[in-house]
C-alpha positions in Angstrom: 89.7 48.5 150.3 89.1 49.8 153.8 86.4 52.1 152.6 84.8 49.3 150.6 84.7 46.9 153.6 83.3 49.6 155.9 80.5 50.4 153.4 79.7 46.8 152.9 79.5 46.2 156.6 77.2 49.2 157.1 74.9 48.1 154.3 74.7 44.5 155.6 73.7 45.7 159.0 71.3 48.4 157.8 68.1 46.4 158.5 68.8 46.1 162.2 71.1 49.1 162.7 68.4 51.4 164.1 67.5 49.1 166.9 70.9 47.9 168.0 72.4 50.9 169.7 72.5 49.2 173.1 74.8 46.5 171.6 77.5 49.0 170.6 80.9 48.3 172.3 82.3 51.2 174.3 85.2 51.4 176.6 84.2 49.6 179.8 86.7 51.6 181.9 84.5 54.7 181.6 80.8 55.2 182.3 78.7 56.4 179.5 75.1 57.6 179.0 72.8 55.2 177.1 70.9 57.1 174.4 67.4 56.5 173.3 67.1 55.2 169.8 65.4 57.3 167.1 64.5 55.3 164.1 62.9 58.2 162.3 64.6 61.5 162.9 62.1 63.5 160.8 59.4 65.5 162.5 56.4 66.4 160.3 55.3 69.0 162.8 58.6 71.0 162.8 60.0 73.8 160.7 63.2 73.4 162.7 64.3 70.4 164.7 67.6 68.9 165.9 68.8 65.4 166.9 72.0 65.3 168.9 73.9 62.2 167.7 76.8 62.9 170.1 80.0 65.0 170.3 79.7 67.8 167.7 77.4 65.7 165.4 73.9 67.1 165.1 71.2 66.3 162.5 69.3 69.4 161.7 66.0 69.5 159.9 65.0 72.8 158.4 61.8 72.2 156.6 62.5 69.7 153.8 66.3 70.2 154.1 68.7 68.1 156.2 72.0 69.3 157.5 74.6 67.2 159.4 77.4 68.7 161.4 80.9 67.2 162.0 79.8 63.6 161.4 81.4 61.3 163.9 79.4 58.1 163.6 81.8 55.3 164.5 83.1 53.8 167.7 86.6 55.2 167.7 88.4 58.5 166.9 91.0 57.8 164.2 91.1 54.1 165.3 92.9 55.4 168.5 90.5 56.6 171.1 87.2 54.8 171.8 84.2 56.9 172.5 82.4 56.5 175.9 78.9 56.9 174.5 77.7 55.2 171.4 76.2 57.4 168.6 72.6 58.4 169.2 71.7 57.5 165.6 73.2 54.9 163.3 74.5 56.0 159.9 71.9 53.7 158.2 69.1 55.6 159.9 70.1 59.0 158.6 68.0 60.5 155.8 68.6 59.2 152.4 69.6 62.7 151.2 71.7 65.0 153.4 71.7 68.4 151.7 74.8 69.8 153.5 77.5 68.3 155.8 79.3 71.0 157.7 82.9 70.2 158.9 84.2 72.7 161.4 87.9 71.6 161.3 90.1 68.7 160.4 90.7 66.8 163.7 89.7 63.2 163.3 86.7 63.5 165.7 85.2 66.2 163.4 86.5 65.1 160.0 86.0 61.4 160.5 87.0 59.4 157.4 85.3 56.3 158.5 82.1 58.2 159.1 82.2 59.8 155.7 82.6 56.3 154.1 79.4 55.2 155.8 77.3 58.2 154.5 79.1 58.8 151.2 76.0 58.1 149.0 73.6 60.0 151.2 75.6 63.3 151.0 74.9 66.0 148.4 77.6 68.4 149.5 80.3 68.8 152.1 81.7 72.1 153.4 85.1 72.4 155.0 87.1 75.5 156.2 89.9 77.2 154.2 92.6 74.7 153.2 90.4 71.7 154.2 90.0 70.2 150.7 93.5 68.8 150.8 92.3 66.5 153.7 89.0 65.4 152.2 89.0 61.9 150.6 87.9 61.4 147.0 84.3 60.4 147.6 81.1 60.6 145.6 79.8 63.9 146.9 80.7 67.5 146.0 83.1 69.1 148.5 83.8 72.8 148.8 86.0 75.1 150.9 84.3 78.1 152.6 86.7 80.7 153.9 85.3 83.1 156.6 82.4 85.2 155.5 81.9 83.5 152.2 78.6 81.7 151.4 77.2 79.1 149.1 73.5 79.0 148.2 71.4 76.5 146.4 67.7 75.8 146.4 67.1 78.4 149.1 69.6 76.8 151.5 72.4 79.2 152.3 75.6 78.2 154.2 78.0 80.9 155.4 81.3 80.3 157.1 81.9 82.5 160.2 85.1 82.9 162.2 85.7 81.0 165.4 88.8 80.4 167.5 90.5 76.9 167.6 93.5 75.3 166.1 94.1 74.1 162.5 95.6 71.0 160.9 95.0 67.4 161.6 98.3 65.8 162.7 99.8 68.3 165.1 102.7 69.4 163.1 100.5 70.8 160.3 98.9 73.3 162.7 102.0 75.5 162.0 100.8 76.2 158.5 97.1 75.3 158.6 96.4 78.5 160.5 92.9 79.2 159.1 91.5 75.6 158.8 88.7 76.0 161.4 85.3 77.6 161.2 81.8 78.0 162.4 78.8 78.2 160.1 75.4 79.9 159.8 72.7 78.0 157.9 69.7 79.9 156.6 66.5 78.5 155.0 63.0 79.9 154.6 63.5 82.6 157.2 65.2 80.3 159.8 68.9 80.5 160.8 71.1 78.2 162.8 74.6 78.9 164.2 77.0 76.0 164.4 80.1 76.8 166.5 82.0 73.6 165.8 84.8 73.5 168.3 85.8 77.0 169.5 87.2 79.0 172.4 85.3 82.0 173.6 85.9 85.1 171.4 83.4 87.9 171.9 84.4 89.9 168.8 83.9 86.9 166.5 80.4 86.3 168.1 79.6 90.0 167.9 80.4 90.1 164.2 78.2 87.0 163.6 75.3 88.7 165.4 75.7 91.9 163.3 75.4 89.8 160.1 72.8 87.4 161.5 70.7 89.3 164.0 67.8 86.8 164.3 69.4 83.4 165.0 66.8 80.8 166.0 69.3 78.3 167.3 73.0 78.2 168.4 74.8 74.8 168.6 77.6 75.6 171.1 80.4 73.4 172.5 80.7 73.3 176.4 83.7 71.0 177.0 86.3 70.0 177.8 86.6 72.3 180.8 89.8 71.4 182.6 92.7 72.1 182.9 91.3 75.5 182.2 94.6 77.3 181.6 95.1 75.1 178.6 91.5 74.5 177.5 90.4 78.2 177.4 92.5 78.8 174.3 90.7 76.0 172.4 87.4 75.2 174.1 84.5 77.1 175.8 83.4 75.9 179.2 79.7 76.1 180.2 79.9 79.7 181.5 81.6 80.9 178.3 79.0 79.1 176.2 76.3 81.0 178.0 78.3 84.2 177.4 78.4 83.3 173.7 74.7 82.7 173.6 74.2 86.2 175.0 76.5 87.8 172.5 75.0 85.9 169.6 71.4 86.7 170.7 70.1 83.3 169.6 66.6 82.3 170.8 67.7 78.8 171.9 71.0 77.1 172.6 71.7 73.4 172.3 75.0 72.3 173.9 77.3 70.0 172.1 80.8 68.5 172.4 80.6 66.7 175.8 79.9 63.2 177.2 81.3 61.4 174.1 85.1 61.2 174.4 87.4 61.4 177.4 89.1 64.7 177.1 90.9 66.8 179.7 90.1 66.2 183.3 86.3 66.6 183.3 84.2 64.1 185.2 81.4 62.3 183.2 78.4 64.6 183.2 80.2 67.5 184.7 79.8 69.9 181.7 76.1 69.1 181.3 75.3 69.6 185.0 77.4 72.7 185.3 75.6 74.2 182.3 72.2 73.5 183.8 73.2 75.0 187.1 74.8 78.1 185.6 71.8 78.6 183.2 69.5 78.6 186.2 71.7 81.0 188.2 71.8 83.4 185.2 68.1 83.2 184.5 68.5 81.8 181.0 67.4 78.2 181.6 64.4 78.7 179.3 66.8 79.4 176.4 69.1 76.4 177.0 67.9 72.9 175.8 70.2 70.2 177.1 69.6 67.0 175.1 70.6 63.5 175.8 72.6 61.8 173.1 70.1 60.5 170.6 67.3 62.9 171.7 65.4 65.0 169.2 63.9 68.4 169.9 61.5 70.6 167.9 62.9 74.1 168.0 60.4 75.9 165.8 57.1 74.1 165.3 54.8 74.3 162.3 
């Protein structure tokens, strides 16, 4: 019943959804960053483009294929924590066919049941890490587990799971036995390749192995927050400096940062991760390889 009501609500509002982002309700106790609206995410002049919807949610266009990462398209995480920035694109404005949805791990801000309800009939296939199928609702699309270094290919679109460092499970206690239920992905199509780090700590050996198998990455989507308290966060999350280290190890041509300015996490100030990344990229001479998007902003990475 909950899923049916959510879907009915989304369909009823579809006609105006793309233009009502500024009316989304967010937590007034925290500042947020108003995103521009993008009614039509497709770019006809792009071989590869991305639109950052917020958090770890990115709409990737690779030619005529659409990939959506960690869809978090609703106002709250698990009906508990309210986001501080509204999604940069409404579910109704996503493409009518999404070829692949990549879920990096099972936490409710990455495997969002309410968000999957909203896009159920748009999705062709969903990928989850090892053990993740037990947590996926019975919805209309195909869902598959991809353990590390396994691939699925159809119609020239190839998705490979790559190891990262995070924590498994969904409810805290299940992390004790869900010790492999987190992953990154590399997506390949027509000579293009995109690395999606999901939510990961810095692990040079993992990134080095990914580069050995995928030596010509066009784009890396890398998390940069939460930063503090660092003693705790470093085992779960990269900070901006570590994300730049990861970019160097991966050898990707361009990095787009994700996983910041969406939820209150840790002790970071609003905007801290973004501005720290910009400053450190300038200091390290790699600013030309780092493309910091606003929530809702689309960028052509590889033009026609």
